[in-house]
C-alpha positions in Angstrom: 105.0 96.6 114.9 105.0 94.4 112.2 108.4 92.5 111.7 109.0 93.4 115.4 111.2 90.1 116.0 114.0 91.1 114.0 116.9 93.0 114.4 117.4 96.2 113.2 120.1 95.0 110.2 117.4 92.2 109.1 117.1 92.5 105.2 114.3 93.9 104.0 112.0 94.0 100.6 109.3 96.0 99.9 106.9 95.7 96.9 103.8 97.6 96.6 100.8 96.7 94.6 99.2 99.0 92.0 96.0 98.7 93.5 94.0 98.6 96.9 93.5 95.0 97.8 89.9 93.6 99.0 90.5 92.0 102.3 90.3 88.8 101.1 93.2 89.8 98.5 94.9 91.1 101.7 94.6 87.8 103.7 95.8 85.6 101.0 98.6 87.8 100.1 99.4 87.3 104.3 98.7 83.4 103.7 101.0 82.8 100.9 103.4 84.8 102.0 103.6 82.6 105.3 103.5 79.4 103.4 106.5 81.1 101.6 108.5 82.2 104.2 108.5 79.1 106.2 109.7 76.8 103.5 112.2 79.2 102.3 115.8 78.2 102.2 119.1 79.6 100.8 121.7 77.4 99.9 119.7 74.7 101.8 119.3 76.5 104.7 116.4 77.7 106.3 115.9 81.2 106.0 114.2 82.9 109.1 111.7 85.3 107.6 108.6 86.8 107.9 106.0 89.2 105.8 103.8 91.9 106.9 101.4 94.2 105.0 101.7 97.8 105.5 99.2 100.2 104.6 97.2 97.6 103.1 99.5 98.3 99.8 103.1 97.5 100.9 104.2 94.0 100.8 107.1 94.2 103.5 109.3 90.8 103.6 112.2 90.5 106.3 114.5 87.6 106.6 118.0 87.2 108.3 120.5 84.4 109.0 122.9 84.1 111.3 126.0 86.3 110.8 128.6 83.2 112.0 127.2 81.0 109.2 129.3 80.7 105.9 127.8 83.3 103.5 125.7 84.5 106.0 122.8 86.2 104.0 120.2 85.2 101.8 121.8 84.1 98.2 120.9 85.3 94.9 119.3 82.4 94.4 116.9 83.0 97.4 116.4 86.4 96.8 115.1 85.0 92.9 112.7 82.4 94.6 111.4 85.3 96.6 110.9 87.5 93.5 109.3 84.2 92.1 106.7 83.5 94.8 106.1 87.3 95.1 105.2 87.5 91.2 103.1 84.4 91.1 100.8 85.7 93.7 100.1 88.7 92.1 99.2 87.1 89.1 96.8 84.1 90.8 95.3 87.0 92.7 95.2 89.3 89.6 97.0 92.8 90.4 100.5 93.3 90.1 103.3 95.3 91.8 104.9 98.7 91.0 107.9 98.9 89.4 110.9 100.0 90.5 110.4 102.8 88.0 107.4 103.8 89.2 106.3 106.2 92.1 103.7 105.4 94.6 102.5 108.0 96.7 98.9 109.4 98.6 96.8 112.3 97.2 95.5 114.7 99.5 92.2 112.4 99.5 93.9 110.0 100.8 94.4 107.9 98.1 97.2 105.6 96.5 98.8 106.1 93.2 101.5 104.2 91.4 102.6 106.4 88.1 105.8 106.2 86.3 108.5 108.6 86.8 107.8 110.8 84.1 104.5 111.1 85.2 105.3 111.9 88.7 108.3 114.6 87.5 105.3 116.6 85.4 103.1 116.5 88.4 106.0 117.9 90.6 106.3 120.6 87.5 102.8 121.1 87.3 102.5 121.8 91.4 100.3 118.4 91.7 102.6 117.1 94.1 104.7 118.8 96.7 107.6 118.6 99.5 105.1 117.5 101.6 103.5 114.8 99.2 103.2 111.7 101.3 105.4 109.0 99.1 106.4 105.2 99.7 109.8 104.4 100.1 110.6 101.1 98.6 114.2 101.1 98.5 114.3 100.8 102.2 116.8 97.4 102.5 116.7 97.0 106.7 114.2 96.3 108.9 116.3 99.2 111.1 115.4 101.8 108.3 111.9 100.8 108.1 111.2 101.2 111.9 113.4 104.4 112.1 112.1 106.6 108.8 108.7 104.2 108.1 107.8 103.5 104.4 105.5 106.3 103.6 106.8 109.9 104.7 107.0 113.7 103.1 108.9 113.5 99.6 111.0 116.1 101.3 112.3 113.8 103.5 112.8 110.8 101.0 114.6 110.5 97.8 112.1 111.7 95.9 112.0 115.4 97.1 116.1 115.5 95.7 115.2 113.4 92.3 112.6 115.0 91.3 113.5 118.5 92.9 110.1 119.0 94.8 111.6 122.0 96.9 112.0 123.8 93.5 108.2 123.0 92.1 105.4 125.5 91.8 103.5 125.0 95.2 99.8 124.4 94.9 98.2 127.6 95.7 101.3 129.6 95.2 
């Protein structure tokens, strides 16, 4: 499993690409993130970190600073530097990241889609997405959450099921 050198309480950030990446782009993302994490600091302290691409679409970055250190954890400025690095990487390679207001899900044919929340809500009303539709939960904040829950799971097992009332939505073929 990716990020297996980190304990369950390690901090996690997830970013989903807005489109499929080619093999070359996949390698470039991992190379760029390896370079970033090798030099990442927070309050002038090195941040032990690692990045992985999950399902070919979700960049996972794990980090852990020792609890005994003053201001344990990655600072706001350290998190900002991660966000700048991730944004610059996407700009350089010509793709975008799903925003916090988007929903990333898998269609029945296996393709991954990124749509705004109102569109996903309309799909739920129309029965195009159901409680069984696989969604990507980008709200996980620890490596343990990722190990326990996985980034992709049925909407009914994620916040998506509650927010979009998927258990109340019509089911295709019903």
